[in-house]
C-alpha positions as MATLAB code, in Angstrom:
seq = 'MHVFEWLLAALAGWTVVGTLGTLLARSQRDHARVRRGLAAMAGTWALYLVALVSVGHWQRQRTIAPGQPECFGDICFTVTGVRSTAEFKGRGNGSLVEVSVVVANRGSRPAATDGVRAYLVDVRGRRWAQTRGLGGVALGVELAPGQSTVSTPVFRVEPWSDHPQLALVLTRGWKGWGWLTIGDTDSMGHKPTLLRLP';
ca = [
      -7.335  111.733   92.347;
      -8.676  108.497   93.775;
      -8.834  105.151   91.993;
     -12.254  105.676   90.388;
     -11.208  109.052   88.981;
      -8.177  107.359   87.420;
     -10.485  104.638   86.059;
     -12.752  107.224   84.410;
      -9.736  109.067   82.965;
      -8.345  105.801   81.566;
     -11.719  104.900   80.057;
     -12.023  108.345   78.453;
      -8.498  108.076   77.016;
      -9.171  104.569   75.704;
     -12.388  105.856   74.084;
     -10.492  108.634   72.302;
      -7.931  106.159   70.976;
     -10.680  103.742   69.976;
     -12.590  106.476   68.161;
      -9.484  107.467   66.197;
      -8.856  103.817   65.298;
     -12.464  103.408   64.173;
     -12.257  106.534   61.999;
      -9.040  105.231   60.454;
     -10.692  101.883   59.731;
     -13.629  103.672   58.134;
     -11.315  105.704   55.906;
      -9.787  102.388   54.800;
     -13.282  100.947   54.219;
     -12.594   98.195   56.740;
     -16.195   97.786   57.850;
     -15.509   94.754   60.027;
     -12.995   96.717   62.144;
     -15.437   99.608   62.377;
     -18.160   97.316   63.715;
     -15.791   95.667   66.176;
     -14.511   99.041   67.413;
     -17.988  100.472   67.901;
     -19.192   97.307   69.627;
     -16.185   97.285   71.974;
     -16.674  100.927   72.975;
     -20.436  100.610   73.384;
     -20.108   97.416   75.425;
     -17.403   98.834   77.684;
     -19.354  102.015   78.388;
     -22.519  100.013   79.028;
     -20.704   97.903   81.631;
     -19.198  101.006   83.209;
     -22.586  102.744   83.453;
     -24.170   99.648   85.001;
     -21.386   99.587   87.602;
     -21.757  103.350   88.171;
     -25.498  103.220   88.836;
     -25.303   99.974   90.833;
     -22.625  101.275   93.196;
     -24.530  104.530   93.649;
     -27.769  102.681   94.379;
     -26.370  100.173   96.879;
     -23.892  102.456   98.616;
     -25.059  103.631  102.038;
     -26.012  107.274  102.316;
     -23.308  109.350  104.002;
     -24.303  111.581  106.898;
     -21.794  114.165  108.141;
     -22.072  115.547  111.655;
     -21.953  119.322  112.299;
     -18.364  120.532  112.429;
     -17.113  117.773  110.106;
     -16.128  118.676  106.521;
     -17.320  117.479  103.144;
     -14.608  117.976  100.522;
     -14.656  118.320   96.754;
     -11.007  118.046   95.831;
      -9.070  120.588   97.897;
     -12.144  122.650   98.854;
     -13.900  121.601  102.064;
     -17.273  122.741  103.429;
     -18.127  122.573  107.139;
     -21.509  123.450  108.672;
     -20.914  125.445  111.856;
     -24.257  127.027  112.678;
     -27.873  127.674  111.755;
     -30.452  130.268  112.715;
     -33.917  131.351  111.696;
     -33.487  134.934  110.523;
     -37.061  136.055  109.828;
     -40.597  134.969  109.229;
     -41.633  134.926  105.592;
     -45.045  136.555  105.279;
     -45.475  136.070  101.550;
     -47.413  133.348   99.808;
     -47.361  130.169  101.901;
     -45.653  131.818  104.919;
     -42.618  129.980  106.364;
     -39.286  131.192  107.703;
     -35.873  132.109  106.376;
     -33.173  129.742  107.643;
     -29.535  130.855  107.447;
     -26.825  128.184  107.506;
     -23.207  129.098  108.320;
     -20.719  127.151  106.196;
     -16.943  127.477  106.479;
     -15.348  127.099  103.038;
     -11.629  126.252  103.165;
      -8.926  125.536  100.609;
      -6.721  122.744  101.951;
      -4.631  122.513   98.808;
      -1.408  124.137   97.653;
      -2.834  126.283   94.857;
      -5.855  128.574   94.334;
      -9.048  126.574   93.898;
     -12.837  126.785   93.815;
     -15.708  124.328   93.497;
     -17.315  125.416   90.238;
     -21.083  125.210   90.047;
     -21.637  124.099   93.645;
     -25.260  124.532   94.740;
     -26.966  123.988   98.080;
     -30.406  122.932   99.217;
     -32.034  121.783  102.445;
     -33.738  118.402  102.725;
     -35.802  116.777  105.474;
     -36.255  113.130  106.464;
     -39.098  112.768  103.950;
     -36.912  113.935  101.084;
     -38.611  117.312  100.651;
     -36.276  120.004   99.339;
     -35.874  123.751   99.765;
     -33.613  125.561   97.320;
     -31.312  128.418   98.283;
     -32.960  131.839   98.169;
     -31.351  133.952   95.471;
     -29.860  137.319   96.339;
     -29.141  136.399   99.958;
     -26.219  134.667  101.656;
     -23.234  136.980  101.114;
     -20.113  135.070  100.036;
     -20.842  132.449   97.380;
     -20.129  128.783   98.139;
     -18.121  128.577   94.905;
     -15.740  131.415   95.811;
     -12.106  130.970   94.721;
      -9.701  130.744   97.638;
      -5.933  130.994   97.938;
      -4.017  128.057   99.470;
      -4.833  127.769  103.169;
      -7.493  130.477  102.954;
     -10.983  130.063  104.415;
     -14.160  132.121  104.510;
     -17.728  131.849  105.768;
     -20.693  131.538  103.423;
     -24.238  131.928  104.792;
     -26.742  130.528  102.279;
     -30.366  131.326  103.144;
     -33.372  129.090  102.521;
     -37.091  129.747  102.682;
     -38.497  126.816  104.666;
     -42.177  125.940  104.989;
     -43.768  126.423  108.442;
     -44.676  122.731  108.803;
     -41.095  121.501  108.329;
     -39.180  120.194  111.354;
     -35.992  122.293  111.505;
     -33.985  119.893  113.740;
     -34.397  117.190  111.094;
     -33.128  119.310  108.221;
     -29.814  118.646  106.502;
     -27.760  120.613  103.999;
     -26.886  119.023  100.657;
     -24.120  120.348   98.408;
     -24.055  119.340   94.771;
     -22.106  120.266   91.638;
     -24.859  118.893   89.413;
     -23.564  118.272   85.913;
     -20.450  120.395   86.425;
     -17.200  118.477   86.113;
     -16.977  114.682   85.956;
     -18.397  113.796   89.358;
     -21.653  112.535   87.844;
     -19.658  109.936   85.857;
     -17.264  108.918   88.655;
     -18.080  105.727   90.541;
     -18.722  106.437   94.226;
     -18.842  110.231   93.832;
     -21.603  111.961   95.782;
     -22.901  113.491   92.508;
     -22.738  110.260   90.486;
     -25.832  108.823   88.836;
     -27.967  106.859   91.275;
     -25.959  107.999   94.308;
     -27.834  109.163   97.392;
     -26.952  112.753   98.372;
     -24.508  113.302  101.228;
     -26.282  114.929  104.187;
     -24.562  117.601  106.280;
     -26.561  117.656  109.508;
     -27.430  121.037  110.968;
     -26.415  121.839  114.568;
];
């Protein structure tokens, strides 16, 4: 855990203690203590959320070169290749782009990145979600310590998109506490981390 994860854990623990104290004060009909407790918790969380969004907004967007990992805890993801697998002749045409991602557990116990999702994005911010039913091994697969595997998520990309300018984005969405952790790539207001394609 880094410092901001410890800060969030401390704030959550303080909130639990504060809530219990407020409930005790309410049972004793001490309305002044109840108001002070609620005001303290609301004010502290408001300040924390302002800091969370501000840091996310002003922090520079991270760009990771091909072959370099992005890690969520002990699980690291590395883009190693990309290829256009087929033309998509359905509505809107386009092509199917397959991205090779090495998923590795660098920790000392079995682990997985729960809820991890992937999408492609271009320089204009346009997104293409992963095509369901394709891609083989899931990005969120559980791995033993030191184990690695290759996941190949597939995306249907529009014909007018510029493939060399595409980047892969990995997100856990609302899973876990990343969205409430200052500086986390999934935190509110934070720009997504871009894994450049080879």
